C-alpha positions as CSV (number, residue, x, y, z in Angstrom):
1,M,220.6,88.2,70.4
2,S,219.9,91.5,68.6
3,A,220.2,94.9,69.9
4,K,216.6,95.5,69.6
5,D,215.8,92.4,71.6
6,G,218.2,93.7,74.2
7,D,216.4,97.1,74.5
8,A,213.1,95.5,74.9
9,A,214.3,93.3,77.5
10,T,215.7,96.1,79.5
11,G,212.7,98.4,79.0
12,N,214.9,101.0,77.3
13,V,213.2,102.8,74.3
14,A,215.4,104.2,71.5
15,V,214.6,107.8,70.9
16,S,217.3,108.6,68.4
17,G,216.7,108.1,64.7
18,E,220.5,107.6,64.0
19,P,221.8,104.4,63.0
20,D,223.3,102.1,65.6
21,P,227.0,102.9,66.4
22,R,229.7,100.7,65.0
23,V,231.3,98.6,67.7
24,E,235.1,97.9,67.3
25,W,237.9,96.5,69.6
26,A,240.2,99.3,70.9
27,P,243.9,98.8,69.9
28,A,246.1,97.4,72.7
29,E,248.4,99.8,74.6
30,P,252.1,99.3,73.4
31,A,254.2,97.2,75.8
32,R,256.9,99.3,77.7
33,K,260.5,98.6,76.6
34,K,262.8,97.0,79.2
35,R,265.9,99.1,80.3
36,H,269.2,97.0,80.5
37,L,271.0,99.5,82.7
38,G,272.7,96.7,84.8
39,L,274.5,95.4,81.7
40,W,275.8,98.9,80.7
41,I,277.0,99.6,84.2
42,G,278.3,96.1,85.0
43,I,280.6,95.7,82.0
44,P,282.8,98.8,82.8
45,V,282.9,98.0,86.4
46,G,284.0,94.4,85.6
47,V,286.7,95.8,83.3
48,V,288.0,98.1,86.0
49,V,287.9,95.3,88.6
50,A,289.7,93.0,86.2
51,G,292.3,95.7,85.4
52,A,292.9,96.4,89.1
53,A,293.3,92.7,89.8
54,A,295.8,92.4,86.9
55,A,297.7,95.5,88.1
56,S,297.8,94.1,91.6
57,A,299.8,91.2,90.3
58,F,302.7,93.6,89.5
59,L,302.5,96.2,92.3
60,I,303.7,96.3,95.9
61,A,301.0,96.3,98.6
62,P,299.7,99.7,99.7
63,G,301.0,101.0,103.0
64,T,304.4,99.3,102.4
65,S,307.5,101.4,103.1
66,V,311.2,100.6,102.8
67,A,312.9,102.5,105.7
68,G,311.0,105.8,105.4
69,V,310.1,105.6,101.7
70,P,306.5,104.7,100.7
71,V,306.6,102.2,97.9
72,G,302.9,101.0,97.9
73,F,301.2,100.6,94.5
74,L,304.7,100.8,92.8
75,T,306.4,98.3,90.7
76,P,309.6,96.8,92.1
77,G,311.6,98.8,89.5
78,A,309.9,102.1,90.4
79,A,310.2,101.3,94.1
80,A,314.0,100.8,93.7
81,D,314.3,104.2,91.9
82,A,312.2,105.9,94.6
83,I,314.3,104.4,97.4
84,Q,317.6,105.5,95.9
85,T,316.2,108.9,94.9
86,R,315.0,109.6,98.5
87,L,318.4,108.5,99.9
88,D,320.2,110.7,97.4
89,E,318.1,113.7,98.5
90,T,318.4,113.1,102.2
91,S,320.8,115.7,103.7
92,L,322.7,116.2,106.9
93,A,323.2,119.6,108.4
94,L,326.8,119.8,109.8
95,G,326.5,123.3,111.4
96,D,327.5,126.8,110.2
97,G,325.3,126.3,107.1
98,A,327.3,123.3,105.9
99,S,325.5,120.2,104.7
100,V,326.0,117.1,102.6
101,S,323.5,114.9,100.8
102,G,323.3,111.2,100.5
103,S,324.4,111.6,96.9
104,D,327.5,113.5,98.1
105,L,328.4,110.7,100.5
106,G,328.0,108.0,97.8
107,A,325.2,106.5,99.9
108,T,323.5,103.3,98.7
109,V,321.1,100.7,99.8
110,E,320.3,97.4,98.2
111,G,317.3,99.1,96.6
112,T,316.6,96.6,93.9
113,A,316.9,93.6,96.2
114,L,314.7,95.4,98.8
115,A,312.0,96.3,96.3
116,D,312.0,92.8,94.9
117,A,311.8,91.3,98.4
118,A,308.9,93.7,99.3
119,F,307.0,92.7,96.2
120,G,307.7,89.0,96.8
121,E,306.5,89.2,100.4
122,R,303.8,91.9,100.0
123,P,302.2,91.9,96.6
124,A,299.2,94.3,96.2
125,W,296.8,91.4,95.6
126,N,297.5,90.0,99.1
127,V,295.3,92.3,101.3
128,T,296.7,90.6,104.5
129,Q,300.0,92.3,103.7
130,W,298.7,95.8,103.3
131,F,300.0,98.5,105.7
132,G,302.7,96.3,107.1
133,D,305.7,97.3,109.2
134,P,308.5,99.3,107.4
135,V,311.2,97.2,105.7
136,A,314.6,97.9,107.2
137,A,317.3,99.1,104.7
138,E,320.9,99.4,105.7
139,V,322.6,102.4,104.3
140,S,326.2,102.3,103.1
141,I,328.5,105.2,102.2
142,D,331.5,105.3,100.0
143,P,334.5,106.1,102.3
144,I,336.5,108.0,99.6
145,A,333.5,110.0,98.3
146,A,332.2,110.7,101.9
147,T,335.6,111.9,103.1
148,D,335.9,114.2,100.1
149,A,332.4,115.6,100.6
150,L,332.8,116.2,104.3
151,R,336.2,117.8,103.9
152,A,334.8,120.1,101.3
153,A,331.9,121.0,103.5
154,V,333.8,121.6,106.8
155,P,337.5,121.9,105.8
156,D,338.5,123.3,109.2
157,R,337.7,120.0,110.9
158,Y,340.2,118.1,108.7
159,V,344.0,117.4,109.0
160,D,345.2,115.3,106.1
161,P,347.1,112.1,106.9
162,T,350.6,111.7,105.7
163,P,351.0,108.7,103.5
164,A,353.8,106.1,103.9
165,S,356.5,106.2,101.3
166,V,359.1,104.0,99.8
167,A,362.4,105.3,98.5
168,F,365.8,104.0,97.4
169,D,368.7,105.1,99.7
170,G,371.5,104.0,97.5
171,T,371.7,100.5,98.8
172,A,368.1,99.4,99.4
173,Y,364.5,100.5,99.4
174,V,363.5,102.0,102.8
175,V,360.1,103.0,104.3
176,T,358.9,106.2,105.8
177,P,355.9,105.4,108.0
178,D,352.5,107.0,107.6
179,V,351.1,109.5,110.0
180,A,347.3,109.6,110.8
181,G,345.3,112.7,110.2
182,E,342.0,113.9,111.7
183,G,338.5,114.3,110.3
184,L,334.8,113.5,110.8
185,D,333.9,110.0,111.9
186,L,332.5,108.3,108.8
187,E,330.5,105.7,110.8
188,A,328.8,108.4,112.9
189,T,328.0,110.2,109.6
190,R,326.6,107.0,108.1
191,A,324.5,106.4,111.3
192,A,323.1,109.9,111.2
193,L,322.1,109.4,107.5
194,Q,320.6,106.0,108.4
195,G,318.4,107.6,111.1
196,A,317.1,110.3,108.8
197,F,316.4,107.9,106.1
198,D,314.6,105.5,108.4
199,E,312.4,108.3,109.7
200,G,311.5,109.6,106.3
201,A,313.1,112.9,107.0
202,T,314.7,114.8,104.1
203,T,317.0,116.8,106.4
204,A,318.5,116.0,109.8
205,D,321.1,117.6,112.1
206,A,324.4,115.6,112.4
207,E,327.3,116.3,114.7
208,P,329.8,113.5,114.0
209,S,332.9,113.6,116.2
210,V,336.4,114.2,115.0
211,T,338.4,110.9,114.8
212,A,341.8,109.8,113.5
213,I,341.9,109.2,109.8
214,S,344.4,106.6,108.5
215,S,346.2,107.2,105.3
216,P,345.1,104.8,102.5
217,T,348.8,104.4,101.8
218,T,349.8,102.5,104.9
219,T,353.1,101.6,106.6
220,A,352.3,97.9,106.2
221,D,351.8,98.3,102.4
222,A,355.0,100.3,102.2
223,E,357.0,97.6,104.0
224,E,355.6,94.9,101.8
225,T,356.4,96.9,98.7
226,A,360.0,97.6,99.9
227,Q,360.5,94.0,100.7
228,S,359.4,93.0,97.2
229,L,361.6,95.7,95.6
230,N,364.7,94.7,97.5
231,G,364.1,91.0,96.6
232,M,364.0,92.1,93.0
233,L,367.3,94.0,93.3
234,D,368.9,90.8,94.8
235,G,368.4,88.9,91.5
236,V,367.8,91.6,88.9
237,G,369.5,90.8,85.5
238,F,369.3,89.1,82.1
239,Y,369.2,85.3,82.3
240,V,369.9,82.4,80.0
241,G,367.9,79.6,81.5
242,D,368.6,79.8,85.2
243,E,372.0,81.5,84.8
244,R,372.1,85.2,85.6
245,T,374.3,85.9,82.6
246,V,374.3,89.7,82.8
247,P,373.7,90.9,86.4
248,V,372.4,94.5,86.8
249,D,373.8,96.7,89.6
250,R,371.2,97.5,92.3
251,E,371.6,101.2,92.0
252,V,371.3,101.0,88.2
253,A,368.2,98.9,88.4
254,A,366.7,101.3,91.0
255,S,367.2,104.2,88.6
256,W,365.0,102.4,86.1
257,L,362.1,102.2,88.6
258,T,359.5,104.7,89.8
259,V,357.4,104.0,92.9
260,G,354.0,105.7,92.9
261,T,350.6,105.4,94.4
262,A,347.2,104.6,92.9
263,A,343.9,106.4,93.6
264,D,343.1,103.8,96.3
265,G,346.4,104.4,98.0
266,S,348.1,101.2,96.9
267,F,351.7,101.4,95.6
268,T,352.5,101.1,91.9
269,I,355.8,100.3,90.3
270,S,356.7,101.3,86.8
271,A,360.0,101.1,84.8
272,D,361.4,103.2,82.0
273,P,362.3,101.2,78.8
274,A,364.5,104.1,77.6
275,A,366.6,103.8,80.7
276,I,367.0,100.1,80.2
277,Q,367.9,100.3,76.5
278,P,371.7,101.2,77.0
279,I,372.3,97.9,78.8
280,V,370.3,96.0,76.2
281,D,372.6,97.4,73.5
282,T,375.6,95.7,75.3
283,L,373.9,92.3,75.6
284,P,375.2,90.6,72.4
285,G,378.8,91.1,73.5
286,L,378.1,89.8,76.9
287,V,375.9,86.8,76.0
288,D,377.3,85.4,72.7
289,R,380.0,82.8,73.0
290,A,381.6,80.1,70.8
291,P,381.3,76.5,71.8
292,A,384.1,75.1,73.9
293,N,384.7,71.6,72.8
294,G,385.4,69.0,75.5
295,V,386.0,65.5,76.5
296,V,384.3,63.0,78.8
297,F,386.0,59.9,80.3
298,A,384.6,56.4,80.2
299,N,385.7,53.0,81.4
300,A,386.0,49.9,79.2
301,A,382.3,49.1,79.9
302,G,381.2,52.4,78.3
303,R,380.1,54.1,81.6
304,I,381.0,57.8,81.8
305,I,383.1,58.2,84.9
306,D,384.1,61.9,84.5
307,D,382.4,64.7,82.6
308,S,384.2,67.6,84.3
309,E,385.9,68.5,81.0
310,A,382.8,68.0,78.8
311,G,383.0,71.5,77.3
312,Q,380.3,74.1,76.9
313,D,377.7,74.8,74.3
314,G,378.0,78.1,72.4
315,R,375.1,80.6,72.2
316,T,374.0,83.5,70.2
317,L,371.5,86.2,71.3
318,E,368.7,86.0,68.7
319,T,367.5,89.6,68.9
320,T,367.4,92.6,71.2
321,D,364.2,93.9,69.7
322,G,361.5,94.5,72.4
323,I,363.8,93.5,75.3
324,A,363.8,96.9,77.0
325,A,360.0,97.2,76.8
326,G,359.5,93.6,77.8
327,F,361.8,94.0,80.8
328,A,360.1,97.2,81.9
329,E,356.7,95.4,81.8
330,Q,358.2,92.5,83.9
331,L,359.7,94.8,86.5
332,A,356.3,96.6,86.9
333,S,354.8,93.3,87.8
334,G,357.6,92.4,90.2
335,D,359.7,90.0,88.0
336,A,363.3,91.1,87.8
337,A,364.7,88.1,85.9
338,Y,364.5,88.7,82.1
339,R,365.1,85.5,80.2
340,L,366.9,86.1,76.9
341,P,366.1,84.5,73.6
342,V,369.2,82.6,72.6
343,A,370.2,80.1,69.9
344,V,372.4,77.3,71.2
345,V,375.5,76.2,69.3
346,P,376.1,72.6,70.3
347,V,379.4,71.6,71.7
348,T,381.5,68.8,70.2
349,T,382.5,66.2,72.9
350,D,385.0,63.4,72.6
351,T,384.9,60.3,74.7
352,V,388.2,58.9,76.1
353,V,388.8,55.5,77.8
354,R,391.8,55.7,80.1
355,V,393.6,52.6,81.4
356,L,396.4,52.1,83.9
357,E,398.3,49.1,82.6
358,V,400.9,47.4,84.7
359,D,403.4,45.0,83.0
360,L,404.9,42.9,85.8
361,G,407.5,41.5,83.5
362,E,408.8,44.9,82.5
363,Q,408.1,46.5,85.8
364,R,406.5,49.3,83.9
365,L,403.3,51.3,84.1
366,Y,401.6,52.5,80.9
367,L,399.0,55.3,80.8
368,K,396.7,54.7,77.8
369,E,393.9,56.8,76.2
370,N,391.8,54.9,73.7
371,D,394.5,52.2,73.5
372,V,397.2,54.8,72.8
373,V,400.1,55.1,75.2
374,V,400.4,58.7,76.5
375,D,403.0,58.1,79.2
376,S,405.1,55.3,80.8
377,W,407.7,54.8,83.6
378,L,409.3,52.1,85.7
379,V,407.6,51.0,88.9
380,S,408.2,48.6,91.7
381,T,405.6,45.9,92.2
382,G,405.2,43.0,94.8
383,R,408.1,40.8,95.8
384,P,407.9,37.1,95.1
385,G,405.5,35.6,97.7
386,A,403.9,39.1,98.0
387,D,403.0,39.4,94.4
388,T,400.9,42.1,92.8
389,Q,397.8,40.1,91.6
390,T,397.1,40.0,87.9
391,G,393.7,40.8,86.5
392,R,391.4,43.6,85.4
393,Y,390.2,46.1,88.1
394,T,389.0,49.7,88.5
395,I,390.2,52.5,90.7
396,G,388.2,52.6,93.9
397,W,389.1,54.5,97.1
398,K,391.7,57.3,96.9
399,T,393.5,59.3,99.6
400,P,396.3,61.8,99.3
401,M,398.1,60.6,102.4
402,Q,397.9,57.8,104.9
403,N,399.9,55.5,107.3
404,M,399.9,52.1,105.7
405,R,399.7,49.1,108.0
406,G,399.7,45.4,107.1
407,T,401.4,42.0,107.3
408,A,403.8,41.0,104.5
409,A,402.5,38.0,102.7
410,D,406.0,36.6,102.1
411,S,407.5,37.0,105.6
412,G,404.4,37.3,107.9
413,V,406.0,40.4,109.4
414,S,403.7,43.3,110.3
415,Y,404.7,46.7,109.1
416,V,403.7,50.4,109.5
417,Q,404.7,52.8,106.7
418,P,403.9,56.4,107.7
419,N,402.9,59.3,105.4
420,V,402.4,57.4,102.2
421,K,401.2,59.8,99.5
422,W,398.7,59.5,96.7
423,A,397.3,56.1,97.3
424,M,394.7,54.7,94.8
425,Y,393.3,51.2,95.7
426,F,392.3,48.9,92.9
427,N,392.3,45.3,94.3
428,G,391.6,44.9,98.0
429,D,394.6,46.3,99.8
430,Q,396.8,46.6,96.7
431,A,397.2,50.2,95.5
432,F,399.2,52.6,93.4
433,H,401.2,55.0,95.7
434,G,404.2,57.1,96.1
435,V,407.4,55.7,97.6
436,Y,410.0,57.8,99.4
437,W,412.0,55.1,101.1
438,H,413.7,53.7,98.0
439,S,414.3,54.5,94.4
440,N,415.0,51.0,93.0
441,W,412.5,51.3,90.1
442,G,412.2,48.4,87.8
443,N,412.6,45.9,90.6
444,R,410.1,44.0,92.7
445,M,410.4,45.6,96.1
446,S,406.9,46.0,97.6
447,A,404.5,44.0,99.8
448,G,402.0,43.8,96.8
449,C,401.4,47.5,95.8
450,V,402.6,49.3,92.8
451,G,405.1,51.9,94.0
452,M,406.6,54.8,92.1
453,P,408.2,58.2,92.8
454,D,405.8,60.6,94.7
455,S,405.7,63.0,91.7
456,R,404.5,60.2,89.4
457,A,402.0,59.0,92.0
458,A,400.6,62.5,92.1
459,Q,400.4,62.6,88.3
460,I,398.2,59.5,88.1
461,Y,396.2,60.6,91.2
462,E,395.0,63.5,89.2
463,W,394.8,61.6,85.9
464,A,392.6,58.6,87.0
465,V,389.2,59.2,88.6
466,P,387.4,56.5,90.5
467,G,386.2,53.9,88.0
468,T,389.3,54.1,85.8
469,D,390.3,50.7,84.4
470,V,393.4,48.9,85.7
471,W,395.0,46.0,83.9
472,V,397.8,44.0,85.6
473,H,399.5,41.3,83.6
474,S,402.7,39.5,83.4
């Protein structure tokens, strides 16, 4: 439909001669831009929250304290430092303006362990552990540092103890007992510091009582040291093996030693190498010796039956270098036996086989060494019917004197012969022995034994040890 048609229809008459206006669509209003404020705000907040959450994994819960020291929101390492710093700075007022600090007293707690335990039990992320009860922390003090600090702060309240001592009296080491002194009670001082620390106070009044103070150098330690030193003097010397070859006089050895005390009150022993050296210089002449050749005795079977004359090895001291210093070091450690370095010169030992040979036909005794006759004399052997039995035997039982009793094999008559000397039995009741009741040597006169003068019987008694071979033949 046209515009004109429209006007006619509505009854409107156009009075203007202007052309009809141009009809166009108005442009649409631009859409409003959306604002993303939530994103810009949310990201930083998220970062902060994430950071806090991460940090809480390394921090102790807020409201946590160890004794009186707040350690919340601290790492375990920082907490340990804070605990010890607070303890160091806590002070005790002793009156008259005197005071000591925890640092002066050498005070410590197990700070690292306590901080680690607090973190382990109360991490910051665990809100159920926030503002928990204080963690107890036991305070320790160093006895030596505390005593020194307290004495310096209030010297008028101290009487020093007298330490025990050890000294040589010319014969032995003797002890002078310790005497106790007086001073402030260390446990009471520690307890006062503990109380202040637990309460979080940096200063507290303390009135520890005066108590006995023992010397760190005690009578018991002195007695133990004296006993050790006297034991050393009993065996002091220069040894070759287990032999104390060069003994040292007790007074001389004591002159080498100095008995002192260490910082902790214990006894120390030192020795002077220069004082030892003069005796060391004499050692070669006292130790060196030439070998003494010897002899051992065997029987015909080859068994050694007597080595009392085996001789002695020789020896030579290899060097004296370092002996004085080495002995001084040993003495300081409580060892008074210095073993010398020696070279052994071997002994030469001969073996001798001894035989007592009785020739019944000759009525003679032969003493032989390695089949060589070394002595011989006439004897008196058993009568016919009471014969000395032939054979090979060895010396058994020996006695220097006895009353001989028996029954003669030839007559059946019992006899008692008193005070017979130097009897050596070799075959049952047949023996070599001395005869004092006749001197008819070279004739068969006995009840079966081999008789001879007492002097000769004594000779073979010393010459033949048990096990020596005996040979009786016709």
